[in-house]
C-alpha positions as CSV (number, residue, x, y, z in Angstrom):
1,M,-0.4,-0.1,-0.4
2,E,0.7,3.5,-1.4
3,Y,1.3,6.2,1.4
4,I,3.1,8.7,0.2
5,N,0.9,12.6,0.7
6,K,-1.8,10.6,2.9
7,T,-2.6,11.7,6.8
8,I,-2.0,9.7,9.2
9,G,-3.4,10.7,12.6
10,K,-1.9,14.3,12.4
11,Y,1.1,13.5,10.2
12,T,1.2,13.9,6.6
13,I,3.3,11.3,4.5
14,T,6.1,13.0,2.3
15,R,8.4,10.4,1.3
16,K,9.4,7.2,2.2
17,I,12.8,6.2,4.0
18,G,13.7,2.3,4.3
19,E,11.3,-0.6,4.9
20,G,11.8,-4.1,7.1
21,G,10.5,-7.0,7.4
22,M,7.2,-5.5,9.4
23,A,6.9,-2.3,7.9
24,S,8.3,0.6,6.3
25,V,9.8,3.5,7.4
26,Y,8.3,7.3,6.2
27,E,8.8,10.5,7.1
28,G,5.7,13.1,8.5
29,I,5.1,16.2,8.9
30,H,2.9,17.3,11.3
31,E,0.1,19.3,10.0
32,K,-0.1,21.7,12.5
33,L,3.3,22.4,14.0
34,G,5.5,21.8,10.7
35,T,8.0,19.4,12.9
36,K,8.9,16.5,11.1
37,V,9.6,13.2,12.2
38,A,9.2,9.2,11.3
39,I,6.5,7.3,10.9
40,K,6.8,3.4,11.2
41,I,3.3,1.4,9.3
42,L,3.3,-1.6,10.2
43,S,2.5,-3.5,7.2
44,P,-1.5,-4.2,6.3
45,I,-1.7,-7.6,6.0
46,L,0.4,-8.2,9.3
47,A,-2.1,-5.4,10.7
48,R,-4.9,-8.0,10.2
49,N,-2.5,-10.7,12.7
50,P,-3.4,-9.8,16.7
51,Q,-0.5,-11.1,17.5
52,L,1.8,-8.9,15.0
53,R,-0.8,-7.0,15.7
54,Q,0.2,-6.0,19.4
55,R,4.0,-6.8,19.2
56,F,4.0,-4.0,16.8
57,E,2.4,-2.2,19.6
58,N,3.6,-3.0,22.0
59,E,7.1,-1.8,20.7
60,A,5.8,1.6,20.8
61,N,5.0,1.0,24.4
62,F,8.5,-0.2,25.6
63,M,10.5,2.7,22.8
64,A,8.0,5.7,24.8
65,S,8.8,4.1,28.4
66,L,12.6,4.9,28.0
67,N,13.9,7.9,28.0
68,H,17.5,8.0,27.3
69,P,19.8,9.9,24.8
70,H,20.5,6.6,23.1
71,I,18.1,5.6,22.4
72,T,15.0,6.6,19.5
73,R,12.1,8.5,21.4
74,V,9.3,7.8,20.4
75,L,6.4,10.9,20.1
76,D,2.7,9.5,19.7
77,I,1.2,5.7,18.3
78,E,-1.7,6.2,15.5
79,E,-5.0,4.1,14.7
80,Q,-6.1,4.3,11.6
81,D,-9.3,1.2,10.0
82,E,-5.8,-1.2,9.8
83,T,-3.0,1.2,9.8
84,L,-1.2,0.9,12.7
85,A,1.3,3.3,13.0
86,I,4.4,4.3,15.6
87,V,5.4,8.0,15.5
88,M,9.4,8.8,16.1
89,E,11.9,11.7,16.0
90,L,13.3,11.5,12.7
91,L,17.2,10.6,12.7
92,E,19.8,11.5,10.4
93,G,22.8,9.7,9.1
94,E,22.7,5.9,8.9
95,D,23.3,2.6,10.6
96,L,25.9,1.1,11.7
97,D,26.1,-1.7,8.9
98,D,26.1,0.7,6.7
99,R,28.9,2.8,7.8
100,V,31.1,0.0,8.0
101,K,29.8,-1.3,4.8
102,R,31.5,2.1,3.6
103,T,33.8,2.7,5.6
104,G,35.2,-0.4,6.3
105,P,36.1,-1.7,9.9
106,L,36.2,1.3,12.4
107,S,39.3,1.8,14.7
108,N,40.0,1.2,18.6
109,T,39.3,4.7,19.5
110,E,35.9,4.9,16.7
111,V,35.0,1.9,18.2
112,K,35.1,2.9,21.9
113,V,33.2,6.1,21.7
114,I,30.3,4.2,19.4
115,F,30.2,1.1,21.3
116,T,30.2,2.7,24.8
117,Q,27.3,5.1,24.2
118,V,25.6,1.9,22.9
119,L,26.5,-0.2,25.6
120,N,25.1,2.9,27.9
121,A,21.5,2.4,25.9
122,F,21.5,-1.5,26.9
123,D,22.8,-0.6,30.4
124,Y,19.4,1.6,30.7
125,A,17.9,-0.6,29.0
126,H,18.2,-4.0,30.8
127,S,17.6,-2.0,33.9
128,K,14.2,-1.2,33.1
129,G,14.3,-5.0,32.6
130,I,13.5,-4.8,28.6
131,V,15.3,-7.4,26.6
132,H,16.1,-6.1,22.8
133,R,16.1,-9.3,21.1
134,D,17.1,-7.7,18.1
135,I,20.7,-6.2,18.4
136,K,22.5,-6.3,15.2
137,P,24.5,-3.2,13.6
138,A,21.3,-1.5,11.1
139,N,19.4,-1.4,14.6
140,I,21.9,1.0,15.5
141,F,21.6,4.7,14.4
142,I,24.8,6.8,14.0
143,D,23.7,10.5,13.7
144,K,25.7,13.3,11.4
145,N,27.2,14.5,15.3
146,N,27.8,10.4,15.1
147,Q,25.9,10.4,18.0
148,V,24.4,6.6,18.9
149,K,20.2,5.7,18.7
150,I,19.2,2.6,19.2
151,L,15.9,1.0,17.1
152,D,13.5,-1.8,16.6
153,F,12.4,-3.0,19.7
154,G,9.9,-5.1,18.0
155,I,10.8,-8.4,19.7
156,A,12.0,-6.7,22.7
157,K,10.3,-8.3,25.7
158,I,9.9,-7.9,30.1
159,F,13.0,-10.6,30.8
160,G,11.2,-12.3,34.3
161,T,7.2,-11.3,34.0
162,G,6.7,-14.7,32.0
163,N,4.8,-12.4,29.4
164,E,6.2,-13.6,26.4
165,M,5.2,-13.4,22.1
166,T,6.6,-16.4,21.9
167,Q,6.5,-20.3,22.3
168,T,8.9,-22.7,23.6
169,G,10.8,-23.6,20.3
170,T,10.2,-20.7,18.5
171,Q,13.6,-19.0,17.0
172,M,13.7,-14.6,17.6
173,G,16.3,-12.4,16.3
174,T,18.4,-12.2,12.8
175,P,20.6,-15.6,12.0
176,V,23.9,-14.3,12.8
177,Y,23.6,-12.7,15.6
178,M,21.7,-15.0,18.2
179,S,22.7,-16.4,20.8
180,P,22.7,-20.2,21.7
181,E,20.2,-19.6,23.9
182,Q,17.9,-18.3,21.7
183,V,18.7,-20.9,18.2
184,K,18.3,-23.5,20.7
185,G,14.3,-22.0,21.1
186,E,14.7,-21.8,24.6
187,K,12.1,-20.4,26.8
188,S,14.1,-18.4,29.5
189,I,15.6,-16.1,27.0
190,D,17.4,-13.0,29.1
191,H,19.7,-9.8,29.5
192,R,22.3,-12.2,28.9
193,S,21.3,-12.6,25.0
194,D,21.5,-9.0,24.2
195,I,25.5,-9.3,25.9
196,Y,25.8,-12.6,23.0
197,A,24.8,-10.4,20.6
198,L,26.7,-6.8,21.8
199,G,30.0,-9.3,21.9
200,I,28.7,-10.6,17.8
201,T,28.5,-6.4,16.5
202,L,31.5,-5.3,18.3
203,Y,33.1,-8.2,16.0
204,F,31.3,-7.0,13.2
205,I,32.4,-3.3,13.1
206,L,36.3,-4.0,14.2
207,T,36.6,-6.8,11.6
208,G,33.6,-6.0,8.7
209,K,32.1,-9.3,8.6
210,A,30.2,-10.9,10.9
211,P,32.0,-14.7,11.9
212,Y,29.3,-17.8,10.7
213,E,28.3,-14.9,7.8
214,S,28.1,-16.6,4.5
215,A,26.4,-16.3,1.1
216,E,26.6,-19.8,0.4
217,E,25.7,-20.9,3.9
218,S,22.1,-22.1,5.2
219,S,20.6,-20.6,8.2
220,F,20.8,-24.5,9.3
221,E,24.6,-24.5,9.1
222,I,25.0,-21.3,10.7
223,F,22.3,-22.3,13.8
224,T,25.0,-25.0,14.1
225,K,28.2,-22.8,14.6
226,I,27.1,-20.5,16.7
227,V,26.1,-23.9,19.1
228,N,28.9,-26.0,18.5
229,E,32.1,-23.9,17.1
230,P,33.7,-21.2,18.9
231,I,33.4,-17.5,16.7
232,P,36.8,-16.7,14.4
233,T,38.9,-14.8,16.7
234,I,40.9,-11.6,16.2
235,S,44.8,-12.3,15.7
236,N,45.2,-9.1,15.5
237,N,44.2,-7.1,18.2
238,S,44.0,-8.1,21.8
239,F,42.4,-6.0,24.1
240,Y,39.4,-6.5,22.5
241,K,39.6,-10.1,21.5
242,A,39.8,-11.0,25.3
243,I,35.9,-8.9,25.4
244,I,34.6,-10.5,22.2
245,Q,35.5,-13.9,23.5
246,K,33.5,-13.5,27.2
247,A,30.7,-11.3,25.3
248,V,30.2,-14.5,22.7
249,S,30.1,-17.5,25.2
250,K,28.3,-20.5,24.4
251,D,27.2,-20.3,28.8
252,R,25.4,-18.0,29.4
253,N,26.6,-17.8,32.7
254,E,30.6,-17.6,31.5
255,R,29.7,-14.1,30.0
256,Y,29.7,-11.2,31.2
257,Q,26.6,-10.8,33.6
258,T,25.6,-7.4,33.0
259,V,26.7,-4.6,30.5
260,D,27.7,-2.2,33.3
261,E,31.0,-5.2,33.1
262,F,31.6,-5.4,29.7
263,I,32.1,-1.2,29.8
264,N,34.2,-0.9,32.6
265,D,36.3,-3.1,30.1
266,I,35.8,-1.8,26.8
267,N,36.7,1.5,29.7
268,G,39.5,0.0,29.7
269,M,41.1,0.1,27.1
270,P,44.7,1.6,26.6
271,S,45.0,5.6,25.9
272,Q,48.6,4.7,23.9
273,M,46.0,1.7,21.4
274,S,46.6,1.8,17.8
275,S,43.6,3.7,15.1
276,K,43.0,2.5,12.0
277,N,44.1,6.6,10.6
278,T,47.9,6.8,12.3
279,Q,47.0,10.8,11.0
280,E,43.6,10.9,13.3
281,T,42.4,10.2,16.6
282,V,39.2,11.2,18.3
283,I,38.9,13.0,21.8
284,I,35.6,12.1,23.7
285,E,34.4,15.0,25.6
286,N,30.9,14.7,26.7
287,T,30.2,12.0,25.0
288,K,31.0,14.7,21.8
289,V,33.3,13.6,19.4
290,H,35.7,15.6,17.9
291,S,38.8,15.2,15.6
292,T,41.9,16.1,15.2
293,K,45.1,16.1,13.7
294,T,48.1,14.3,15.8
295,V,52.0,14.2,14.8
296,K,52.7,13.2,10.4
297,P,54.8,10.8,10.3
298,E,57.8,13.2,8.6
299,T,57.1,15.8,11.8
300,S,59.5,14.2,13.8
301,S,62.1,13.1,11.7
302,L,62.2,16.6,9.7
303,A,63.2,17.9,13.6
304,N,65.3,15.6,14.2
305,I,67.6,16.2,11.0
306,A,67.1,19.7,11.7
307,L,68.7,20.0,14.9
308,F,71.4,17.5,13.5
309,M,72.4,19.6,10.6
310,S,73.1,22.7,12.9
311,L,75.0,21.0,15.0
312,F,76.8,19.9,12.4
313,T,76.9,23.0,11.3
314,I,78.4,24.5,14.3
315,I,81.5,22.5,13.7
316,V,82.6,22.4,10.5
317,F,82.4,26.3,11.2
318,L,85.0,26.2,13.2
319,V,87.3,24.7,11.0
320,P,89.2,27.0,9.7
321,T,89.4,27.6,6.1
322,L,87.2,29.9,3.9
323,F,86.4,26.4,2.5
324,F,84.4,25.0,5.3
325,K,82.4,28.4,6.0
326,L,81.1,28.2,3.3
327,I,80.4,24.3,2.9
328,S,79.1,24.9,7.0
329,F,76.3,28.3,5.3
330,I,74.9,26.3,2.8
331,L,73.5,23.7,5.3
332,A,73.4,26.6,7.8
333,I,69.7,27.5,5.0
334,L,69.2,24.8,4.4
335,S,69.0,23.5,8.6
336,I,66.9,27.0,8.3
337,I,64.4,25.8,5.6
338,L,64.5,22.2,7.5
339,S,63.5,23.4,11.2
340,A,61.1,25.9,10.1
341,R,59.2,23.0,7.8
342,A,59.1,20.9,11.6
343,I,58.0,23.7,13.3
344,K,55.2,25.1,10.5
345,Y,53.7,21.1,10.7
346,A,54.2,21.6,14.6
347,K,51.6,24.5,14.4
348,K,48.5,21.8,13.0
349,Y,50.0,18.8,15.0
350,P,51.0,18.3,17.9
351,V,54.7,18.0,18.0
352,K,56.7,16.4,21.4
353,N,59.9,17.4,20.2
354,N,59.1,20.8,18.9
355,W,62.3,22.0,20.9
356,M,64.5,20.9,18.3
357,S,63.0,22.3,15.5
358,I,63.5,25.6,17.5
359,W,66.9,25.3,18.6
360,A,67.6,23.9,14.6
361,L,66.3,27.3,13.3
362,I,68.1,29.8,15.8
363,N,72.1,27.9,15.8
364,S,71.6,28.4,11.8
365,I,70.5,31.4,12.0
366,L,73.4,32.5,14.3
367,V,76.0,30.3,12.1
368,V,74.3,33.1,8.9
369,L,74.0,35.5,10.9
370,V,78.3,35.7,12.1
371,F,79.6,33.9,8.9
372,I,77.8,37.4,7.2
373,A,80.1,39.9,10.0
374,L,83.0,37.8,9.2
375,Y,82.8,37.9,6.0
376,G,80.4,39.9,4.5
377,L,82.1,42.9,4.0
378,F,85.3,41.7,3.3
379,F,83.1,40.4,0.2
380,L,81.9,43.3,-0.4
381,G,85.3,45.6,0.2
382,R,86.7,43.3,-2.5
383,L,84.1,43.7,-5.6
384,L,84.0,47.3,-5.0
């Protein structure tokens, strides 16, 4: 069914944003306020199914009950004939799945900034007794300010209440990100299944692919691996390797028992861990991400060479012959050029040994001035 330019409740549909298995998402505008919103509309065919309809309404209730900066806000719910719609804040940006596919695996610092926000959101949801049960990169949105927003609580449940929409033997979730207990259709799914999915998500954003995922493998083969085989290890990242292994343990009693434990280990990342791009780092400040430049590889080398050349220039200058004085003069000029370039870089990139460049510049300028003072007038007199 096409909804463009149609009105649902107080909102006029303006364009289609995306489509999923159960629902489509549109951009809408409030008729009186003129504010833009996202409207998630349950498929009309599915809306006739009382159980699916109830699940969709549960999603609205779950999300409306959550007040957290990293969880998408639900503003309203509209029901009109066979149309059931959730009205949410409109987000601009891309989901984590698209981000990784566009840019490749994230650097350690990017992972820490983004994934800490993700964990904080689920720590809050779990504190309210809500398990998401379908955590995956496509349900983690990154807005234009690099802020995380968690999407789609469509199959979430309140754990510990026994009030579930599924029965034993029913599998719910996205295959690759499902925990072993979800694959086996166990009844007692709790927040530790979310922790497993978070571990798989962390693996994905660090490697650019999900474990077990293959175009040639069936869901049955994937499920078999989830239950019986450990995920492939990250060989070049020992810090996150240990965290992922704990989060995705087959036995949920051996995983992190709370998201807070997960957060504590992520926050224990050494500050000097290498990032994907050696020329860029990320500073965390009140959860806002700012990009800044670090040392360019050649900057330190220039400073070292300039200092060495300036010292060598002084030594050569002390040799009592005109030939060596000329050589030292030329070396001093070259040292001035190198040190000036190093100082110029240092204005853009923090440099620990910037004093070398300054010292080299001073040494070289002194050599040039002394040379001019000693021989300038002599050469000038000869010319005249």
